[in-house]
Structure formats: C-alpha cells, structure tokens
C-alpha angles and dihedrals in degrees: 000000000000114000118242090245091053091048091051090050091051092048093050090049091049091051091053095047098038090237132128106230120194118184112227131215089232127025132001123331116281111246127201134173115250089253089067089072092065092043091050091048093051091046093051093047090051090051091049089053090057101264112147102236136143115248115267113258089246090060090050089051091052091049090051095041125121090245113025089168088070088074097045113135094020128102086259090065108109090208094057114121139172114254125195127220090272091060092246124123111271120237116248109273094013114150107239098175109130101169132098132285111321092206093071 
C-alpha cells in the first residue's frame, strides 16, 4: 500500500504536470492526461447504460492500483452501480428520471 505521504507527493506532482498519476501494484505508475478523466467518465456511463464497451485504460489502472479503495465512491470505483428508488440495481438503459416534465 502507498503511504499517505507518498500519495500526497504523487498528487502534488500530478497537479504540477497536469497528469493523472495512479500508482500500480506492479511496474511504474500509470499516467494519463487530465482529459482522460472525461473520456473515462463517458466510457463508464456508456457501460452503465448497457453499451458493450471495454473499460477505459484509466479504469484498468485504478483496478490494478496499489490502493483501489482510494477511489471508492467515485466514478472510477469498479464497484459503482446505478440504484433505483427501490434500492435495487437498475437495469442497463433503465430510465431513472423521477422529476417533473422535462419540456418545461
């Protein structure tokens, strides 16, 4: 596991360089440009809506990171799922909108 001090150092370095740096269990840290965050988000949302896509390389890096729990609760969390009002997992592509008329 990466120490908190080491993680802070990596985060500061990433902020300076504009890179997303994810320490890996084996090998050097995975590095991605900031734009990869948006790409990974879109990819994950597409997958959650039922589209058959491979995970974004950033998600793979998080899965193989030294501390995957660091990303828990974020869209990078491989355990994230969409839950309906009843608390049950939503089906891919299920419309979960519960508000008023969208045409207003």
